[in-house]
C-alpha positions in Angstrom: -41.3 -97.9 -129.5 -41.7 -94.3 -128.3 -42.5 -93.3 -124.7 -45.7 -91.9 -126.1 -46.7 -95.3 -127.4 -45.6 -97.0 -124.2 -47.8 -94.8 -122.1 -50.7 -95.0 -124.6 -50.7 -98.8 -124.3 -50.7 -98.6 -120.5 -53.5 -96.1 -120.3 -55.6 -98.2 -122.7 -54.9 -101.4 -120.9 -55.5 -99.9 -117.4 -57.8 -97.0 -117.8 -59.3 -97.0 -114.3 -55.9 -97.2 -112.7 -54.6 -94.5 -115.0 -57.4 -92.1 -114.1 -57.0 -92.8 -110.4 -53.3 -92.1 -110.4 -52.7 -89.5 -113.1 -56.0 -87.6 -112.6 -56.7 -88.2 -108.9 -58.5 -84.9 -108.4 -61.1 -86.0 -111.0 -61.3 -89.8 -110.2 -64.1 -89.7 -107.6 -66.9 -91.9 -108.8 -64.9 -93.6 -111.5 -65.6 -97.0 -110.0 -66.2 -100.6 -111.3 -69.7 -99.6 -112.5 -68.5 -97.1 -115.1 -67.9 -97.9 -118.7 -64.6 -96.6 -120.2 -64.2 -96.4 -123.9 -60.9 -95.6 -125.5 -61.5 -93.4 -128.6 -59.5 -94.6 -131.5 -57.2 -92.0 -133.0 -58.0 -93.2 -136.5 -61.6 -92.2 -136.0 -60.6 -88.9 -134.6 -58.2 -88.2 -137.5 -60.8 -89.0 -140.1 -63.4 -86.7 -138.6 -61.1 -83.9 -137.5 -59.2 -83.8 -140.7 -56.2 -81.5 -140.8 -56.9 -80.3 -137.2 -56.0 -83.7 -135.8 -53.2 -83.7 -133.2 -51.5 -87.0 -132.3 -51.8 -87.1 -128.6 -52.6 -90.1 -126.4 -55.9 -91.9 -126.7 -58.8 -90.1 -125.0 -61.0 -92.1 -122.7 -64.7 -91.6 -122.6 -66.1 -92.4 -119.1 -69.8 -93.1 -119.0 -72.1 -93.9 -116.0 -74.7 -96.4 -117.3 -77.0 -95.7 -114.3 -77.2 -92.0 -115.3 -75.9 -90.6 -111.9 -73.3 -88.5 -113.8 -72.9 -87.2 -117.3 -70.1 -88.7 -119.4 -66.6 -87.2 -119.0 -63.9 -87.2 -121.6 -60.4 -87.7 -120.2 -57.6 -86.5 -122.5 -54.1 -87.9 -121.6 -50.9 -86.6 -123.1 -47.4 -87.9 -122.2 -44.5 -85.5 -122.6 -40.9 -86.9 -122.3 -39.3 -83.5 -122.8 -41.3 -80.5 -121.3 -39.7 -78.1 -123.9 -41.8 -79.9 -126.6 -45.1 -79.4 -124.7 -47.5 -76.8 -126.1 -50.4 -75.7 -124.0 -51.9 -74.0 -127.1 -51.9 -77.4 -128.9 -53.5 -79.1 -126.0 -56.1 -76.5 -125.6 -56.9 -76.6 -129.3 -57.2 -80.4 -129.2 -59.5 -80.3 -126.2 -61.7 -77.8 -127.9 -61.8 -80.0 -131.0 -62.9 -83.0 -128.9 -65.5 -81.0 -127.0 -67.0 -79.9 -130.4 -66.8 -83.4 -131.8 -68.6 -85.0 -128.9 -70.8 -82.1 -128.1 -69.7 -81.8 -124.5 -68.1 -79.4 -122.1 -67.0 -82.1 -119.7 -63.4 -82.6 -120.8 -60.5 -83.3 -118.4 -57.0 -82.7 -119.9 -54.1 -84.6 -118.1 -50.4 -84.3 -119.0 -47.8 -86.7 -117.7 -44.2 -85.3 -117.6 -41.3 -87.7 -117.4 -38.4 -85.2 -117.2 -38.0 -81.9 -115.4 -38.1 -78.6 -117.3 -40.2 -75.5 -117.8 -43.8 -75.8 -119.1 -46.8 -73.5 -119.1 -49.5 -74.6 -116.7 -52.2 -72.0 -117.6 -53.3 -70.2 -120.7 -55.4 -67.0 -120.6 -56.6 -65.1 -123.7 -58.0 -61.6 -123.4 -57.1 -58.0 -122.8 -56.8 -55.5 -120.0 -60.6 -55.4 -119.8 -61.4 -59.1 -119.7 -60.2 -62.7 -119.8 -62.1 -64.4 -122.6 -60.6 -67.8 -122.4 -58.8 -69.5 -119.5 -57.4 -73.0 -119.8 -55.4 -75.2 -117.5 -54.9 -78.9 -117.0 -54.0 -81.6 -114.5 -50.4 -82.5 -114.6 -48.5 -85.4 -113.1 -44.7 -84.8 -112.8 -43.5 -88.3 -112.4 -39.9 -87.2 -112.1 -40.8 -85.2 -108.9 -42.7 -88.0 -107.1 -40.8 -90.0 -104.5 -40.8 -93.6 -105.6 -40.5 -94.8 -102.0 -43.9 -93.3 -101.2 -45.5 -95.6 -103.8 -43.8 -98.9 -102.9 -46.9 -100.3 -101.3 -49.5 -98.9 -103.7 -52.3 -101.2 -104.9 -52.6 -99.2 -108.1 -50.9 -101.1 -110.8 -50.1 -98.1 -113.0 -48.5 -96.4 -110.0 -46.3 -99.4 -109.4 -45.4 -99.8 -113.1 -44.2 -96.1 -113.3 -41.9 -96.4 -110.2 -38.7 -96.4 -112.3 -39.8 -93.0 -113.8 -40.1 -91.4 -110.3 -37.4 -89.9 -108.1 -35.1 -92.1 -106.0 -31.5 -92.2 -104.8 -29.0 -94.1 -106.9 -28.7 -96.8 -104.2 -32.4 -97.3 -104.3 -32.6 -98.3 -108.0 -32.7 -102.0 -107.5 -35.3 -101.8 -104.8 -37.4 -99.6 -107.1 -37.1 -102.2 -109.8 -38.0 -105.0 -107.4 -41.1 -103.1 -106.0 -42.3 -102.4 -109.6 -41.9 -106.1 -110.4 -43.7 -107.2 -107.2 -46.6 -104.9 -108.0 -46.9 -106.4 -111.5 -46.8 -109.9 -110.1 -49.3 -109.2 -107.3 -51.8 -107.0 -109.2 -51.8 -108.6 -112.7 -52.7 -112.2 -113.3 -52.7 -112.3 -117.1 -49.4 -113.9 -118.3 -49.3 -112.0 -121.6 -49.8 -108.6 -119.8 -47.2 -109.6 -117.2 -44.6 -110.2 -120.0 -45.7 -107.0 -121.7 -45.3 -104.8 -118.7 -42.1 -106.5 -117.4 -40.7 -105.1 -120.6 -42.2 -101.7 -119.7 -40.6 -101.7 -116.3 -37.3 -102.8 -117.8 -37.3 -100.0 -120.3 -37.6 -97.3 -117.7 -35.4 -98.9 -115.1 -32.6 -99.3 -117.7 -30.5 -101.6 -115.6 -26.8 -102.2 -116.6 -25.5 -105.7 -116.9 -23.8 -105.4 -113.4 -27.0 -104.1 -111.9 -28.9 -107.1 -113.3 -26.4 -109.5 -111.7 -26.8 -107.6 -108.4 -30.6 -107.7 -108.7 -30.7 -111.4 -109.2 -28.4 -111.8 -106.1 -30.4 -109.4 -103.9 -33.9 -110.3 -105.0 -33.7 -114.0 -105.9 -37.4 -114.5 -105.2 -38.6 -111.8 -107.7 -36.2 -113.2 -110.3 -37.5 -116.7 -109.7 -41.1 -115.5 -109.9 -40.5 -113.7 -113.2 -38.9 -116.8 -114.7 -41.4 -119.1 -113.1 -44.5 -117.6 -114.5 -42.9 -117.2 -117.9 -42.0 -120.8 -117.9 -45.5 -121.8 -117.0 -46.7 -119.6 -119.8 -44.4 -121.4 -122.2 -45.6 -124.8 -121.0 -49.3 -123.8 -121.2 -48.6 -122.6 -124.8 -47.1 -126.0 -125.7 -50.1 -127.8 -124.3 -52.5 -125.6 -126.1 -50.5 -125.9 -129.3 -50.5 -129.7 -129.1 -54.2 -129.8 -128.6 -54.9 -127.4 -131.4 -52.2 -128.8 -133.7 -50.4 -125.5 -134.4 -46.8 -126.3 -133.7 -45.5 -123.4 -135.7 -47.5 -120.9 -133.8 -46.4 -122.4 -130.5 -42.8 -122.1 -131.4 -43.2 -118.4 -132.3 -44.9 -117.9 -128.9 -42.1 -119.7 -127.1 -39.4 -117.7 -129.0 -41.2 -114.4 -128.1 -41.4 -115.3 -124.4 -37.7 -116.5 -124.3 -36.5 -113.3 -125.9 -38.5 -111.3 -123.3 -36.9 -113.2 -120.5 -33.4 -112.9 -121.9 -33.9 -109.1 -122.3 -35.2 -108.8 -118.7 -32.2 -110.8 -117.4 -29.3 -109.6 -119.6 -30.5 -106.4 -121.3 -30.4 -105.6 -125.0 -29.7 -108.7 -127.1 -27.4 -109.1 -130.1 -29.0 -109.8 -133.4 -27.3 -113.1 -133.6 -29.0 -114.2 -130.4 -32.4 -113.0 -131.6 -31.9 -114.9 -134.9 -30.9 -118.1 -133.1 -33.9 -118.0 -130.8 -36.4 -117.2 -133.6 -35.1 -120.1 -135.8 -34.8 -122.7 -133.0 -37.0 -125.7 -132.6 -39.4 -126.2 -129.6 -37.1 -128.5 -127.7 -34.2 -126.1 -127.7 -36.5 -123.1 -126.8 -37.9 -125.0 -123.8 -34.4 -126.1 -122.7 -32.9 -122.6 -122.9 -35.9 -121.1 -121.0 -35.1 -123.4 -118.0 -31.6 -122.1 -117.9 -32.4 -118.4 -117.8 -33.0 -118.3 -114.1 -29.6 -119.7 -113.1 -27.3 -118.6 -115.9 -25.1 -115.6 -115.2 -24.3 -114.9 -118.9 -25.9 -115.4 -122.3 -23.2 -118.1 -123.1 -24.4 -120.1 -120.1 -28.0 -120.0 -121.4 -27.1 -121.5 -124.8 -24.3 -123.8 -123.7 -24.7 -127.6 -123.6 -27.9 -127.8 -125.7 -30.5 -130.6 -125.4 
């Protein structure tokens, strides 16, 4: 999955938090009363035809009480600044403004890595500037991760591993991102989804994972604990609904996510073993993830 897709998912799942963090200057009044509608790219592509540009999903923010006119937030994630085109972004915003018959458009660009990128575009001559364009930009690589450790904005906490920190702060950054997810998100499926997000951008080595489990046993226990409860709830629901096959697929997915969080990228042989295992084996292995130091320890001495 690309970084663009990762951030697109996060923006759609947490639109208010994304606006508050990435577009803080324009977030006033975007409260619980507003209605936020992600605009599907398929619809835009169909209507814009060849002019369509594949950026992140725009968010249409509406105030049902009429106190403000709707605003269209346009988010773009750029991993490498050299690939960013301010002309492309300006063209895309103009297309959207025409499509939705509005001048209330807020372009926002999220940069993951340092580099050179144009912040303003001005078209004209010596006599006059006929078009001026700029955008809000969030340079994650330049933000101090430590300044966001106690943030109550889930998106800010999830993106901690993409911020600036000293090498010896890496495990603390990972722990603070995980704590934020556990504190601010109660849905078990989203927890698993965004533990994977944190894991991708933290990119811990095997030795770092071992150190993390030693230094932050509570966070490691919490991660495994809620995933285990999620597995058990899935089993109970599956028994009630009589869908054993579906339950086993869910258990396998959760166990693979836990194994990746604990041990990093998994060999194909491990994935195949988990995906083909029965419910009893999956449950047994999941109870060993917290204490095992290696993959062999997880799968040894089966039920």
